[in-house]
VOLUM-244044 format. One record per residue (C-alpha): residue number from 1; x, y, z. Coordinates in Angstrom, 2 decimals, decimal comma, always signed. Example, Ala and Ser with C-alpha at 12.3 -4.5 7.8 and 13.67 -1.06 7.14 Angstrom:
<nodes>
+-----+---------+---------+---------+
!   k !       x !       y !       z !
+-----+---------+---------+---------+
!   1 !  +12,30 !   -4,50 !   +7,80 !
!   2 !  +13,67 !   -1,06 !   +7,14 !
+-----+---------+---------+---------+
</nodes>
This chain:
<nodes>
+-----+---------+---------+---------+
!   k !       x !       y !       z !
+-----+---------+---------+---------+
!   1 !  +18,41 !  -42,65 !  -39,27 !
!   2 !  +15,36 !  -41,45 !  -41,15 !
!   3 !  +14,42 !  -40,94 !  -44,79 !
!   4 !  +11,86 !  -39,28 !  -47,03 !
!   5 !  +10,36 !  -41,74 !  -49,51 !
!   6 !   +8,05 !  -41,20 !  -52,46 !
!   7 !   +5,21 !  -43,56 !  -53,37 !
!   8 !   +1,77 !  -43,04 !  -54,84 !
!   9 !   +2,46 !  -39,39 !  -55,64 !
!  10 !   +3,02 !  -38,56 !  -51,96 !
!  11 !   +6,08 !  -38,20 !  -49,73 !
!  12 !   +6,48 !  -39,84 !  -46,31 !
!  13 !   +9,01 !  -39,30 !  -43,50 !
!  14 !   +9,99 !  -42,76 !  -42,21 !
!  15 !  +12,52 !  -44,50 !  -40,00 !
!  16 !  +13,17 !  -48,15 !  -39,23 !
!  17 !  +10,26 !  -49,75 !  -37,37 !
!  18 !   +7,57 !  -47,24 !  -38,34 !
!  19 !   +4,29 !  -48,28 !  -39,98 !
!  20 !   +2,92 !  -46,16 !  -42,82 !
!  21 !   -0,40 !  -46,34 !  -44,68 !
!  22 !   +0,30 !  -45,61 !  -48,36 !
!  23 !   -1,74 !  -45,78 !  -51,56 !
!  24 !   -2,47 !  -49,35 !  -52,64 !
!  25 !   +0,59 !  -51,31 !  -53,79 !
!  26 !   +0,58 !  -54,70 !  -55,49 !
!  27 !   +1,80 !  -57,59 !  -53,37 !
!  28 !   +0,80 !  -60,14 !  -50,78 !
!  29 !   +0,97 !  -59,68 !  -47,00 !
!  30 !   +4,55 !  -60,38 !  -45,88 !
!  31 !   +6,20 !  -59,56 !  -49,22 !
!  32 !   +9,14 !  -57,14 !  -49,34 !
!  33 !   +9,21 !  -53,71 !  -51,03 !
!  34 !  +11,82 !  -51,07 !  -51,78 !
!  35 !  +11,08 !  -47,35 !  -52,18 !
!  36 !  +12,45 !  -44,35 !  -54,07 !
!  37 !  +14,47 !  -42,28 !  -51,60 !
!  38 !  +14,51 !  -38,47 !  -51,78 !
!  39 !  +16,42 !  -37,77 !  -48,53 !
!  40 !  +18,43 !  -39,80 !  -46,02 !
!  41 !  +19,91 !  -38,42 !  -42,84 !
!  42 !  +20,37 !  -38,34 !  -39,10 !
!  43 !  +21,61 !  -35,75 !  -36,58 !
!  44 !  +25,11 !  -35,53 !  -38,09 !
!  45 !  +24,87 !  -36,29 !  -41,82 !
!  46 !  +22,35 !  -35,70 !  -44,57 !
!  47 !  +22,07 !  -36,69 !  -48,22 !
!  48 !  +19,59 !  -34,90 !  -50,47 !
!  49 !  +18,87 !  -36,39 !  -53,88 !
!  50 !  +18,47 !  -34,64 !  -57,22 !
!  51 !  +15,79 !  -36,02 !  -57,38 !
!  52 !  +16,79 !  -39,42 !  -55,86 !
!  53 !  +19,64 !  -40,35 !  -53,53 !
!  54 !  +21,88 !  -42,88 !  -55,25 !
!  55 !  +22,89 !  -45,81 !  -53,07 !
!  56 !  +20,22 !  -45,21 !  -50,43 !
!  57 !  +18,11 !  -48,21 !  -49,47 !
!  58 !  +14,69 !  -48,10 !  -47,81 !
!  59 !  +13,02 !  -51,49 !  -47,49 !
!  60 !   +9,73 !  -52,53 !  -45,96 !
!  61 !   +7,27 !  -55,38 !  -45,75 !
!  62 !   +3,54 !  -55,38 !  -46,34 !
!  63 !   +1,59 !  -55,73 !  -43,09 !
!  64 !   -1,98 !  -55,20 !  -44,31 !
!  65 !   -4,10 !  -54,59 !  -47,43 !
!  66 !   -7,37 !  -52,87 !  -46,54 !
!  67 !   -9,69 !  -49,93 !  -47,26 !
!  68 !  -10,29 !  -46,72 !  -45,30 !
!  69 !  -13,65 !  -45,73 !  -43,80 !
!  70 !  -16,37 !  -44,57 !  -46,17 !
!  71 !  -16,40 !  -40,91 !  -47,21 !
!  72 !  -19,84 !  -39,67 !  -48,28 !
!  73 !  -20,31 !  -36,96 !  -50,90 !
!  74 !  -23,28 !  -35,22 !  -52,48 !
!  75 !  -23,75 !  -33,75 !  -55,95 !
!  76 !  -26,47 !  -31,08 !  -56,13 !
!  77 !  -27,71 !  -28,71 !  -58,82 !
!  78 !  -30,12 !  -26,02 !  -57,62 !
!  79 !  -33,47 !  -25,54 !  -59,41 !
!  80 !  -32,95 !  -28,71 !  -61,51 !
!  81 !  -34,32 !  -31,41 !  -59,18 !
!  82 !  -30,95 !  -33,16 !  -59,21 !
!  83 !  -29,32 !  -34,57 !  -56,08 !
!  84 !  -27,01 !  -37,58 !  -55,94 !
!  85 !  -25,40 !  -39,12 !  -52,89 !
!  86 !  -22,32 !  -41,33 !  -53,26 !
!  87 !  -19,75 !  -43,06 !  -51,09 !
!  88 !  -16,09 !  -43,96 !  -51,60 !
!  89 !  -13,64 !  -46,22 !  -49,75 !
!  90 !  -10,00 !  -45,70 !  -50,72 !
!  91 !   -7,77 !  -48,80 !  -50,75 !
!  92 !   -4,47 !  -48,64 !  -48,87 !
!  93 !   -1,46 !  -50,76 !  -48,03 !
!  94 !   +0,08 !  -50,67 !  -44,56 !
!  95 !   +3,87 !  -51,02 !  -44,77 !
!  96 !   +6,34 !  -51,55 !  -41,92 !
!  97 !   +9,75 !  -50,06 !  -42,70 !
!  98 !  +12,45 !  -52,62 !  -41,89 !
!  99 !  +15,67 !  -51,01 !  -43,14 !
! 100 !  +16,93 !  -47,46 !  -43,80 !
! 101 !  +20,54 !  -47,05 !  -44,91 !
! 102 !  +22,73 !  -44,79 !  -47,00 !
! 103 !  +25,87 !  -46,06 !  -48,71 !
+-----+---------+---------+---------+
</nodes>
């Protein structure tokens, strides 16, 4: 069984046992989470929410809290002697999905 969950303004297709890197969530490593479910289904049945599926449960546990590799950007204005270089590392939470079920 798989599901589409929504977190951090993005949607993810998950099933039990998969690991997903999502936008940073509050919590310690090993703590449990539950997600908003937009779709739950398998080969025979499907449940689509409007916007959420009532009774559907998607649970996971936090595996890691870390940051992605650095992305470098440059701001530049021609003929003004202005150039600025900057870097950014986005924080993420790695979540292992432990349970997907629809009631």
